[in-house]
C-alpha positions in Angstrom: 0.1 0.0 0.0 1.2 3.6 -0.6 1.8 5.5 2.6 1.3 9.3 2.0 2.2 10.6 5.5 6.0 10.6 5.6 6.1 10.2 9.4 3.9 7.2 9.1 6.7 5.5 7.3 9.0 6.1 10.3 6.5 4.8 12.8 5.9 1.6 10.8 9.7 1.1 10.3 9.9 0.9 14.1 6.8 -1.1 14.5 7.8 -3.7 12.0 11.0 -4.1 14.1 9.0 -4.5 17.3 6.8 -7.2 15.7 9.9 -9.3 15.3 10.6 -9.5 19.0 8.7 -11.9 21.1 6.8 -10.1 24.0 3.9 -12.0 25.2 2.7 -10.9 28.7 5.3 -11.8 31.4 8.0 -12.5 28.6 9.0 -8.9 27.8 12.8 -9.6 28.6 13.9 -9.3 24.8 11.8 -6.2 24.0 13.0 -4.6 27.3 16.7 -5.3 26.4 16.3 -4.1 22.7 14.8 -0.8 23.9 17.6 -0.4 26.4 20.2 -0.8 23.6 18.3 1.6 21.4 18.3 4.4 24.2 22.0 3.8 24.9 22.7 3.9 21.2 21.2 7.4 20.8 22.6 8.6 24.2 19.2 8.7 26.0 19.5 8.2 29.8 17.6 5.0 30.5 16.7 3.0 33.6 14.8 0.0 34.6 13.3 -1.3 37.7 12.9 -4.6 39.6 10.0 -5.7 37.0 11.7 -4.4 34.0 9.7 -1.4 33.5 11.7 1.2 31.4 11.9 4.8 31.6 13.9 6.7 28.8 14.7 10.5 29.0 14.8 12.5 25.9 16.4 16.0 26.1 14.3 19.0 25.0 14.6 20.8 21.8 16.6 24.0 21.7 14.5 26.8 23.1 12.3 24.3 25.1 14.4 23.5 27.9 12.2 25.1 30.5 9.0 23.5 29.1 7.2 20.9 31.4 8.1 17.4 31.1 5.9 15.3 29.1 5.5 11.4 29.7 4.7 9.2 26.8 3.4 6.0 28.2 2.5 2.5 26.8 3.2 -1.1 27.6 5.7 -3.7 26.4 3.6 -6.8 26.3 0.9 -8.1 23.8 -1.9 -10.5 23.9 -0.9 -13.6 22.1 -3.9 -15.2 20.4 -4.0 -17.2 17.2 -6.4 -19.1 15.1 -6.8 -22.9 15.8 -5.1 -23.6 12.5 -2.1 -21.5 13.0 1.2 -22.9 13.9 2.8 -19.7 15.0 5.1 -19.8 17.9 4.7 -16.6 19.9 8.0 -17.5 21.9 10.2 -17.2 18.9 8.3 -16.4 15.5 8.0 -12.8 14.3 4.6 -11.7 13.6 3.6 -12.0 9.9 2.3 -8.6 8.8 -0.4 -8.2 6.1 -1.2 -4.8 4.5 -4.9 -4.9 3.3 -5.7 -1.6 1.7 -5.8 1.0 4.5 -5.3 -1.5 7.2 -2.4 -3.4 8.6 -3.1 -6.8 10.2 -1.4 -10.1 10.9 -1.6 -13.6 9.5 -3.9 -15.7 11.9 -2.4 -14.0 14.9 -2.9 -10.9 17.1 -1.0 -8.0 15.5 0.3 -6.5 18.7 -0.5 -2.9 17.7 -2.0 -3.1 21.3 0.4 -1.6 22.3 3.5 -1.9 20.1 2.3 1.1 18.2 2.8 3.3 21.2 6.4 2.1 21.5 6.9 2.9 17.8 5.3 6.3 17.9 7.4 7.3 21.0 10.6 6.2 19.5 9.9 8.0 16.2 9.1 11.2 17.9 12.2 10.9 20.2 14.3 10.8 17.1 12.6 13.3 14.9 14.4 16.7 14.7 11.4 18.3 13.2 9.2 18.0 16.3 9.8 20.8 19.0 9.3 19.6 22.5 10.2 20.0 26.1 11.8 17.2 28.1 10.2 13.9 27.3 10.1 10.5 29.3 9.2 7.5 27.5 7.6 5.2 30.1 7.0 1.5 28.9 5.5 -0.9 31.4 5.4 -4.7 31.7 2.5 -7.2 31.8 -0.2 -4.7 31.3 -2.5 -7.3 29.7 -2.7 -9.9 32.5 -2.9 -7.6 35.4 -1.3 -4.2 35.0 1.7 -5.6 37.1 4.2 -3.0 35.6 2.1 -0.1 36.6 1.3 -1.6 39.9 5.0 -1.9 40.7 6.1 1.8 39.7 8.1 3.4 42.5 8.1 6.9 43.6 10.6 9.0 41.5 10.8 6.6 38.7 9.3 9.2 36.5 9.3 13.0 37.0 6.8 14.5 34.5 3.5 15.7 35.6 1.7 15.6 32.1 1.2 12.1 30.7 0.0 11.1 27.3 -1.0 7.3 27.3 -1.1 5.9 23.6 -3.3 2.9 24.4 -6.7 4.2 23.2 -8.1 2.7 19.9 -10.1 5.5 18.0 -8.5 8.5 16.4 -10.3 11.6 17.3 -11.2 10.2 20.8 -9.7 11.4 23.8 -10.2 8.9 26.6 -10.2 10.6 30.1 -11.4 7.9 32.4 -11.6 4.0 32.6 -13.0 1.2 34.5 -11.0 -0.6 37.3 -10.9 -4.4 37.4 -10.1 -7.5 39.3 -9.7 -11.3 38.5 -11.3 -14.2 40.2 -10.0 -17.7 40.3 -12.6 -20.4 41.1 -12.1 -24.2 41.9 -15.2 -26.4 42.0 -14.7 -30.3 42.7 -17.1 -32.8 41.1 -17.6 -36.5 41.5 -15.5 -38.8 39.5 -15.4 -42.4 38.5 -13.1 -44.9 36.5 -13.8 -44.9 32.8 -16.3 -47.5 32.0 -15.6 -49.9 29.2 -19.2 -49.6 27.7 -18.5 -45.8 26.9 -16.9 -44.4 23.9 -14.7 -41.2 23.8 -15.5 -38.2 21.8 -14.5 -34.5 21.5 -17.1 -31.7 21.2 -15.6 -28.5 19.7 -17.2 -25.1 19.9 -15.4 -22.6 17.5 -15.8 -19.8 14.8 -16.5 -17.2 17.3 -15.0 -13.6 16.9 -14.0 -13.0 20.6 -12.5 -9.6 21.3 -11.6 -7.4 24.1 -13.5 -8.1 27.3 -13.8 -4.4 28.1 -14.4 -2.6 24.8 -16.4 -5.5 23.1 -18.4 -6.7 26.1 -21.4 -4.5 25.2 -21.5 -6.1 21.5 -23.1 -9.3 23.1 -20.6 -11.5 21.3 -20.8 -15.3 22.0 -18.5 -16.7 24.7 -17.3 -20.1 23.6 -17.3 -21.5 27.2 -20.9 -20.6 27.6 -21.7 -22.1 24.1 -20.1 -25.3 25.2 -22.1 -25.4 28.4 -25.3 -24.9 26.3 -24.3 -27.9 24.1 -23.4 -30.2 27.1 -26.8 -29.1 28.9 -28.9 -30.2 25.8 -27.2 -33.5 25.6 -27.9 -34.2 29.3 -31.5 -33.1 28.9 -31.9 -35.8 26.1 -31.1 -38.5 28.6 -27.7 -39.3 27.4 -25.3 -41.0 30.0 -22.6 -38.1 29.3 -19.4 -38.3 31.4 -16.8 -35.3 31.1 -13.2 -36.1 31.1 -11.9 -32.8 30.1 -13.0 -29.2 29.2 -11.2 -26.3 28.2 -11.6 -22.8 26.7 -10.5 -19.2 26.7 -7.0 -17.7 27.1 -6.3 -14.4 28.5 -8.3 -12.7 31.2 -9.1 -9.8 28.9 -10.1 -11.7 25.8 -13.6 -13.0 25.2 -13.2 -16.8 24.5 -13.4 -17.8 20.9 -12.9 -21.6 21.2 -13.8 -24.3 23.7 -13.2 -28.2 23.6 -14.8 -30.8 25.7 -13.7 -34.5 25.9 -16.6 -36.7 26.8 -17.7 -40.3 27.1 -21.1 -41.7 26.3 -22.5 -45.0 24.8 -21.7 -45.3 21.0 -25.3 -46.2 20.4 -26.2 -42.5 21.3 -23.9 -40.9 18.8 -26.6 -40.2 16.2 -28.9 -38.7 19.0 -25.9 -36.5 20.3 -25.0 -35.4 16.7 -28.7 -34.3 16.3 -28.8 -32.4 19.6 -25.6 -30.6 18.4 -26.9 -29.7 15.1 -30.2 -28.3 16.7 -28.1 -26.5 19.4 -26.0 -24.8 16.8 -29.1 -23.9 14.7 -30.4 -22.2 17.9 -27.2 -20.4 18.6 -26.8 -19.3 15.0 -30.0 -17.6 15.3 -29.1 -16.0 18.6 -25.7 -14.7 17.4 -26.3 -14.2 13.8 -25.2 -10.6 13.9 -22.1 -11.0 15.9 -20.9 -14.5 15.4 -22.3 -15.7 12.1 -19.6 -18.4 11.9 -20.3 -20.0 15.4 -20.0 -23.8 14.8 -20.4 -26.9 16.9 -18.9 -30.3 16.0 -18.2 -33.7 17.3 -15.7 -36.3 16.4 -14.2 -39.6 18.0 -11.3 -39.0 20.0 -8.5 -41.3 21.5 -6.8 -39.7 24.5 -5.9 -41.4 27.8 -8.0 -40.6 30.9 -8.1 -42.6 34.1 -11.1 -40.6 35.4 -14.4 -39.1 34.2 -17.2 -37.4 35.9 -20.1 -39.3 37.4 -23.7 -38.5 36.3 -23.8 -36.1 39.2 -20.4 -34.7 38.4 -21.5 -33.9 34.8 -24.5 -31.9 36.2 -22.1 -30.0 38.5 -19.8 -29.1 35.8 -22.7 -27.9 33.5 -24.7 -26.1 36.1 -21.7 -24.3 37.3 -21.0 -23.1 33.6 -24.6 -22.1 33.2 -24.7 -20.1 36.5 -21.4 -18.4 36.0 -22.0 -14.8 34.9 -20.8 -13.2 31.8 -21.3 -10.1 30.0 -22.9 -6.7 30.8 -23.9 -6.5 34.6 -24.9 -2.6 34.8 -25.0 0.3 32.6 -24.0 3.8 33.9 -26.8 6.0 34.8 -24.6 9.1 34.4 -22.7 8.6 31.0 -25.0 7.5 28.1 -24.0 4.1 26.6 -21.3 3.4 28.9 -20.9 0.0 30.5 -20.5 0.6 34.1 -20.0 -3.0 35.4 -19.2 -6.4 33.6 -17.8 -9.8 33.8 -15.8 -11.9 31.4 -15.9 -15.7 31.8 -12.5 -15.9 30.4 -11.0 -19.3 31.0 -12.0 -22.9 32.1 -10.1 -26.1 32.4 -10.2 -29.4 34.4 -7.5 -30.6 36.7 -7.6 -33.4 39.3 -11.3 -33.8 39.5 -12.0 -29.9 39.7 -13.1 -27.3 37.4 -11.0 -24.3 37.4 -12.1 -21.0 36.0 -10.7 -17.5 35.7 -13.0 -14.4 35.4 -12.3 -10.8 34.8 -14.6 -8.2 36.4 -14.6 -4.5 35.4 -16.3 -1.5 36.9 -16.0 2.3 36.9 -17.3 2.2 40.6 -15.2 0.4 43.2 -18.3 -0.7 45.3 -19.7 -2.2 42.1 -16.5 -4.1 41.2 -16.4 -5.5 44.7 -20.0 -6.6 44.6 -19.8 -8.4 41.3 -16.6 -10.2 42.4 -18.4 -11.3 45.4 -21.2 -12.5 43.2 -18.7 -14.5 41.2 -17.3 -16.1 44.3 -20.8 -17.0 45.5 -21.5 -19.1 42.3 -18.2 -21.1 43.2 -19.2 -21.6 46.7 -22.8 -22.6 45.9 -21.3 -25.2 43.5 -19.5 -26.5 46.6 -16.2 -24.9 45.6 -14.0 -21.9 46.5 -12.8 -18.7 45.0 -10.3 -16.0 45.4 -10.4 -12.5 43.8 -7.0 -10.5 43.5 -6.3 -7.0 44.5 -7.1 -5.7 41.1 -6.6 -2.1 39.8 -8.4 1.2 40.5 -10.7 3.0 38.0 -9.4 6.3 36.4 -12.0 9.0 37.5 -12.4 11.5 34.7 -11.2 15.1 35.4 -13.1 17.4 33.1 -11.4 20.4 34.4 -8.0 19.1 33.2 -5.7 21.7 31.7 -4.3 19.2 29.3 -7.8 17.9 28.1 -8.9 21.7 27.6 -5.7 22.4 25.5 -6.0 19.1 23.6 -9.5 19.7 22.6 -8.9 23.2 21.4 -5.9 22.2 19.4 -7.7 19.3 17.9 -10.5 21.4 16.6 -8.2 23.9 15.3 -6.1 21.1 13.3 -9.1 19.2 12.0 -12.2 21.7 12.1 -14.1 19.2 14.3 -14.4 18.5 18.0 -13.0 15.4 19.3 -14.9 12.9 21.3 -14.3 12.8 25.0 -15.1 9.6 26.6 -14.8 7.2 29.6 -14.2 3.7 28.5 -15.1 0.4 30.0 -11.7 -1.1 29.7 -8.7 -0.9 31.9 -5.8 1.6 31.3 -2.8 2.3 33.4 -3.6 5.8 33.9 -5.7 4.9 36.9 -2.8 3.3 38.7 -0.4 5.8 37.6 -2.7 8.7 38.9 -2.7 6.9 42.2 1.0 6.5 42.4 1.9 10.0 41.1 -0.6 12.6 42.5 -1.3 15.7 40.4 -0.6 13.8 37.2 -2.6 15.4 34.3 -3.5 12.6 31.8 -5.1 11.9 28.5 -5.2 8.6 26.5 -5.1 8.8 22.6 -4.2 6.5 19.7 -4.6 5.6 16.1 -7.6 3.6 15.1 -7.3 0.0 16.1 -10.0 -2.7 15.6 -10.6 -6.1 17.2 -7.6 -6.0 19.7 -7.0 -9.3 21.6 -8.0 -11.4 18.8 -6.5 -12.7 15.4 -8.7 -10.0 13.5 -6.7 -7.2 15.2 -5.9 -4.5 12.7 -4.8 -0.9 12.6 -5.8 1.8 10.2 -2.5 3.1 8.8 -3.8 6.6 7.8 -4.7 7.5 11.5 -1.1 7.0 12.5 -0.3 10.1 10.7 -3.0 12.0 12.2 -2.0 11.1 15.7 1.6 12.2 14.8 0.4 15.7 13.6 -1.7 16.1 16.8 1.1 15.0 19.1 3.7 17.2 17.4 1.4 20.3 17.7 0.5 19.5 21.3 4.1 19.2 22.3 4.9 22.6 20.6 1.9 24.1 22.5 3.0 22.8 25.8 6.0 25.2 25.9 
């Protein structure tokens, strides 16, 4: 594709280098080392902390030495998702980039523009002699996607600036000024087991073809959750008086990704196979009608399977598993009564697996109100306890309350309107940004979150609109000059 904006080429040059470096959450060592080397090569003072967060100081342009320090902030890690037919190894393989018209995407994997594009923009800005700016700090945190670990571990004095531009939003022309807080809950529910009976045959049921997506941004779209879909299928099989025994069940990946795929290894009499196939066909038909607009490719299938299992659920154990999946909350819990169309509170049923006769699940709760976040987390824990199990909710992270009197917001809004002859959208989002934690750790920080247009983050359909990179560049360059 032809790239018209000259600065976009510079950003994409760095982004393409970033996509060659493995950087799944909790595995950021290589990208961190690469950035440290880059900073030293350009004589930028750089430091790291105990968890490998990085802060790089970029000196001011001539005449801007007395300007306030501006912090560019993004995270080093990415969500590593791929399609079932992909053989991509995120621990060593570079992301395969595909340019499709005005969009950049990846071949059957997440692209990693969330949040690699922030790193690339910050690097390109730091090196560009045409951009006039005061002192800059490039703050790159680790493990944002699985629990905002890096931001939580920031220590006093690691950064000095009091103006922060987070580049982790996903719509050009939108200024994010607030976000939800969140917490993860781990549940464990035991079920009755028995030895595998010789009169039962093993099969694998697969639920796939779902779109998935970001569990905050996309939760209001009512997309299908593959774990809940699997629960529906198993429930219908039980209701048709099939002696169904569950050996294994899995589904989902990251806490902040809506599950796209789920599998269950089950046993039942071979004589019931045609009945089960018919049930699965009818269940898929029903679900295709329900999710026609969001997940038109949703599919259920069954095939013979040959794996080794010593234990399966009893009849009562099967019911425990299915009831637990059915009762487990997923989706929007409450809409805001103050901000139109804003999801206030939600839950993502993110992951399920079976281990040693126990169902283990991970869920991710979000809310812009701390009390609602605590209440929903307690509700999730209650479901586990009612099923005879136990649950534990982590400390989580705080919401970012919007400051509509922000000087940075006022300056940014006026400048955007001047540049593009239209007003930007100012919004609070139902997703987690590190700004909430950073604001807690560094009181008085004036913050805004921006970014080029990004679609379908946290899924293999992730893509970035290349043209909006240049627009973000122009805005940032003009804002830095205004902040003198």
